[in-house]
N, C-alpha and C positions, 0 to 999 in steps of 0.2 A: 466425566461429568454427563447427565442428562441433560439433553435439550430438551425444550418443551418446541412444539410446533408452532412455525413461524414462518414469516414472510417478509422480505427485506428487498432493497433495490441497491443496487453498484453504482454508484455517482462520486468521483474525485471532488474536493472541493473547488478544485481549478474549474471545474465544467460548470460550477454555476453561473447565471446569468450577472449581468451587473456593468457598470461603464467606466471600469478602469482596466480592460482590456484582458483581465483573467477574474476568473471566479474567486472570491475571501472568504474569510468569515464573518461579515457585515451582515445587513440585513437579510442579502437573500440568502442567508443558509438559513435563516432562524424562519423565512415563508418557505423555504425549502421540507424542513422539517413540520412545517403545518402540513404543505402539502401530503407527506408521508402519512399522519396521521390521519388526516381527512380520505387517504385509500387504503387504508386498514394493515399499512406496513409497521412493522415493530422491529425493525432492525435496518441499518443504515451502515452499508457497508462503504470504505474508503481507500484508498491506496496507501502506502507509506508516505507519514507526514513529512519526511526530514527536507532538509535543505537539498535541492538539485544542484546538480552540476553539468557538465559538457553532456547533450543530448536532451537533458531538460526529463530526463527518467526519474521517475521516484524510486524506482526499485538501484539507482547508483547514486548514492547521497553524500554529501559530506561529512554526516554525523548518523549512527543508528540511534541517537539519541535526543539532538536539537529537532525544534521546529524549523518548519519554511517559512522564511521571510515575507516570500510574494503572496500567501496567504493572509495578512497582516491586512485588514480592512482600513482606506483611508477616510472612510465617513466616520469609523469609532473614533480616527485617532481625532478626526475635526471634533467631535462630542466631548472631546477631555480638552478642548482646546490646543493642542496639540499642531493643528495645522488649520489654514485659512479656506475660505471659501475659493477665493482664486488660487491656491495650489492646488486644489480640486479640480479645475476649469480646464486644465491642460492633459488629461488624459489623453492617448491614444487613440485614435476613432479608426478602428480596423473593423475586421469582419466579425461580426456578434457570434459567427459561430467558430470561430477560429482564433488561437493564442497566437499573435506575433512575441514570439518570448523575447527576443534582442531588441524590439520598442519597448514591452513592457517590464523587461528587467532594468534599461535605463532610466525609466521614468519611476519605478517602483523605487530604486534607490535612491533617486535623489529625492523623491518624498521623502522617505524613511530617515534621511539624513537631517533634512528640515524639521520634522518630528522629533529628532533626538535633539537637536540646537535648541528648539524651544521647551524642552524636557529641562534641559541643564539650566536655561535662562531662568526657568519657573525656580529652580531650586530643587526640582523633583527627584525621586532616587528610585533605583529598582527596588523590588520587595524582598527583605532580607529574610523573608521565611524561603521563598522561591529558590534565593541566590544559597542558603544554606542547604537545603534540601538536595540541590543540583550541582552543589560545587564538586562533585565527584567525576562530571563530567564537562560541565560547562565550562570550566577555568580553561581546561586544556582545549576546548574548542574553541572556545573566543579568542585566544591567542592564535590557534592556528587560521582562523579565519583572518585574522587581523595580519598576520604576515603573510598569508597569502594574498590578500589583495596589495599588501606592501612591494610584493615583488609580481605586480602584475597579474595575480590569477594562474600564475604557471604550475605544475606540481610541485610539491615540498621537497622532492628531491634535488630540484632545481635551486632553490634557496641560498642563502649564505649558509656554509656550510655546518657555523656551529650550533643554529636555532632547527636546522633539518634534520641533524642528528643528536639533537637537545644534549649537548658537550655542557659540560658542569659551568651553573652561572646563565647559561645563555639564554634559559627561558624567563627568569628573573629579569635579565636587560634588555630584551627584548618587550617583556609585558610594559617595562616602564619608558620605554622609547618609544612603543606605538598605546600610550594608556588610553587615548582620546578613543583611538581605533576600537580598540579592546572592549572599552565600555559602553561604544557604540553596539557592540555584537549582545553584550549583556542584556543592554534595551531589549534588541530585537526578540531576544529569548523570551524575556520577561514579558514584552507585550504581547507577543503568540501566542506563550500558555496562560496569559487571561482571558484573551481572545476564545480561545479555544477552549479553556475550562468552561467558559460559560454557556459556549455552543452546545459542549457534552452534557451539561446541566441542563439545559433547555428540553435536549431530548431527551435526556432521561425522563424529565417531568411530562412529558408526553408518551411514557411507556414504552421508548424505542431506545434500544440498545445500539450501541457504535460497536460494529466488526472492523477493526485494524487490520494491518498487515504487516509482516515481519519477514522480509527477505532474507533465506539462511545465511548469504555472503555478505559480506561489507566491501564497499568500495575502495579499491587500493587510493585512491586520492582521498584521503579521508581523515579526521582527527583521530578516529579509533586505532586505523594505524600508527600514525604518525607517535601518536604516545602510549602505545601497547606493543612495541614491534614486536617484543617476545614471544607475544602469544599468535603470532600469524609466519606464515611461511615467508619472510623474508632474511635477507641478510643481513649484517648490519650497516651497509650500505642501501638498505632499501632496496635491493636488485631481488626478483621474485624468483624464490627460488624453485614454487609447486604454483601452480594454477587451476581453477575449479572451470568444469566443464562437462558435458556431458558425452557420451560415445557413439560414433557414427550408427546411423539407422535410416531406416526406410527414407524418410524426410532428408537426412543429411548424411551422403557419403562419407563426410571426413568428419561428422559430430560437430559439437558446438563448443568454441574455444571464447570462454566469459573472462579468463582475464584476472577474474578475483583473488585474492589471497585466500590461502585454505587457514585452519586453524590446526594451533600445535596442542591437537586436543591431550597430549600424555602431561603437558606443561598445565593447560586450564583444570585437568584433573587433581594436581596437584592441593590446590585450593579449594576443590568441592565447587569449581566452575563459578566463582563468585563473579566475574564479566558478564557471563550470562543471568546470574541472579539478579545484576544491575539491569540489564537488559531488560529483562520479563518485568521486574519492577516498574520499571517506565514505562513499557507499554503499556502494561494494566493501569498507570496512572491516567494514559491518556487514553484508552477505549475499555470498553467492556469484555470485548471476544476476542481473541488473537488467530488471526490466518496463518499460519505459517507456510510460505515460499518454499516449494522443493524440498518438503519434508521427509524424502526419500534418504534424502545427504547425511539425515541424523541415523540410519541404519550403515549406509556405505556412501564414500563419494568418490567421484572420476578424478584422479590425483595426476594432472598433467603437466610436464619438465616445463619451468620457466620459461625456457627459450623454443618453446615447441612452436612450430608454426600452423599445426593444427592439432584437433583432440585426439588424432588417431592412434597416437604414444602413451596415450594413458593407461591407468590400470584403475582396479575397483578396491579401494582402503576401507577398512571396517572403520564405525564410527561409535563412540560408547554414549548412543543416542538413549538405549534405557536406566544409565546411569544419572546421566544431565537431566531427563525429566523427572524421576526418582527425587532425585535432590531439588529441583525444580518446585516439586509437590511439598517435600518437606519445608521449603522456605514461606512459599505461598499458599499452601493449599491447593486443593482440587480445582486448578483455575480449568475457565472456558475456552479448550483451544480447538482448531479447526487446523488437519491436516490436507494440505496440498497434494493429494498422491495421484496427481497425472502421469500421463506416461509409460513407460514398462517401468512396470512394479512387483517385486518379488514379493514373496512369501515370508519372507523374512521382514520387510518392511511393512507388513500389513500383520505380521504380530505384535511389531513395535505400537504400530496406531490402535490394534484393539488392547493390546496388553494396558494402555492410558485411556481408553474408553474414547480417543479424540475419533470423532465423524469423518470421513473424507469425503471427497466431490467428484460430482458425475457432470457434465456440460452433453446436455441433449445433442446438441447441435454436431457433435462426432460420431452421434452412435448409429447413424443411417448407411445403405448400400451393405453392400458384402465386405468392402473393406472397414466397415465402421466398429467402433467399439461396442460391443454387444453387451459387458457391462455397464454400458451408459444409456440405455433402454430403459425407462419406466417401469418395466416389467419384472426386470431383475436387479432394483435398489432392494438394499435394507433400509431401514429405520434411521440407523444411526450414520445420516449421510447429509449432506448440501447440495443440493441441484441448483443447479444455472441454464440458462440457455444458451449463452454463450460467454467467451471471457472478452478481457481487455486484450489479449494477444491475438484474438482471431478476430475476423468480418463480424459485422451485426447479424444479427439472423435474417431480417429480412433481406440484407446483402445476398448473404448465403444462398439465400432459396433463390435470388432473380438469376443469379448467376445458373445456379442448377437449371432452372425451369427454361431457362434458353437454349439449353441442350437437349433438355427432357431427359437427364441423366437417369443412370439406374440410382443414384442415391434419391434423387428426388421423386421417382418413382415410389421407392420401400418408404420413405418419408410420407406421402400420400397414402398410400396403403397402410401403413402401420396406425398412424393418424385419423385414418377413416374420413381424411377431409381432400376435395378435389377442386375446391376455391383458388385463391389467389393471395391468402393472408395464411400461411402454413406460421408464419411467425406467430400468431395468437394460438394457435392450435398448440403451439411448441410448449407456449408458455402455461396454457390450462392443461397439457399433461403432466406438467414440474409442479404446477398447485396441487393437482388431484393425486400426484403420488403418495407413497407411505414415507415417502424422505420427512425428516424431520424438519428441516429448512428447505426453503425456495429462495432464491435471489437472483432478481432480474436487472440487467443492466437496464440502466436510464434510457440510452438508445433503443431497445428493444420493447420497453414499455411505450415508447412513442413510433416506435414501429419505424424506422428511419432505415435508410440506406447504408450502402456502400461508403457513403462521402460522411458519415458520423463515427467511422472506425477509429480506436484508439491509438492502435499502437500495430506497427509492422517490425516483428521479429527480424531482426538482421538489418534493416533498416535505418541508414544514418540520416537522422534529422526528418523533422516533418510530424514527428509525433508527438504524443498526448495532450494535443492543440484541441478537440473536439467541447465544444461547448453547446449548453442548449439554451432557449429562449423561451420564455412563459408563453409566446404566441403558440408554439408546438404544441402545448399541453392543451390538447384541446377539452371540450367540454363534455363532461361526463365521463371524464377518465379516471378520476379518483373514485368515482360511484362504481365504477368498474370492476376495479381493483378491491375495492371493501369488500363487495358483493362477494368476490372469487373468496377473499380472507372467510368471510363468513361461511361461506359454501363448503369447503374445504377444511372448516377449523382449524384455522391459524390467525389465533391460537386456539387452542383447544377451550371448550365453556369448563367452570370453572370447578363442576364436579368432576371432570375427565385430568384436571391437573391434581386435583385432590387424590385421586385412582394413582395417576402414576407416581406421587409421593410415596403412598403405601407400599407402591409395587419396587419403589429404589429403596427402601428400610428393611 
């Protein structure tokens, strides 16, 4: 699919302002959409929206289909008379710029249980339409979460053996035994769906499309694996036979051992990738554009023995990416997909991306210095590209340059020379270079729009704990910021003028 020239902002809803310890889908989300509109932005990119587990990473979710209950807005629940003002006054008083997940999870779980109790007392029911449309994943997920909580949150392989391995009659037995807990999970998903659908509709009404994120692999501790073991590389007792990761490279001499189960692609091909069709169908209900994380894994993936201590003993295995995306196109049409093609990319991966006309990604922060990625320099861009100043997995752009400036590094000197700028705000110059480039899409993390330092970094790959917590406040949005970005969007034709769009459409035909 051909993308028009666009400008967007990367911000996960957890990073929104608000008084409940974590960003949510309430009024501040609507305020943020209004800000995006005033700033001339026509894309809003988010991380995966699923329910997070240990480590709070949106890339390790209990389901590839469900929504994160932590994003449910207490204010909107109160407007439905499901919570009282007294319920809302006990919110954790933490750092407005960082999420204390422990306190937030406890507070929100109690709040959501109160809302559910009131929901039942008022004789309300979840949406039949939502239930019937999502039954294919919703029933398994709701039972999975209810049983998981019954067992103190431990891994599914540590549950009572009958339900852990779905012995005959066990699912029905536990569904009845934990009926109220299962109903609570259904309530949470129905509520999330309603609040998120309203957010997406509001964004679309403002001319803003939502860019979602699809991790290629699922989490081991997930309803996806528990309910569909035959599709993944685990044995009958749930032991991992092979796992995902990446091979050793310059940055990691032992590679990266991710530990996610791999797909049994041969099994998936037999029903023409039915599970993937359901997954993409659900994604395109939630968002307008899908970014696929670790796209190269659809061409070939690094297969590591399940008992390996490092990724060194892995090997490359071919994946049926072309067959999969052909099947997705036949099922959903020519859908808008962005391919995350960072890292070491082979000509076969590039060929797969180009066959389906998926735009790739470029991160300018990685481009500078003699060891930098030269294809990430703007003069090397192709039009079918999404350019970022930085990503959630690396330092903020200001933080990055602050460190490089301290040592007057070769990277810093190259950036100054390339951008023809010798002041102290290289972050703004990188953003301007992204906007003025030929890349069809530019997306800037909110931290970089606000020119924030390293304390606003979102994630440190490989670091246990302390990630995914950053939030902004409206006090950080200085007067004139929206005007600055609206001016850049107009100056660099993001989006192009109507007559230019007409020309593009003619060329496409």
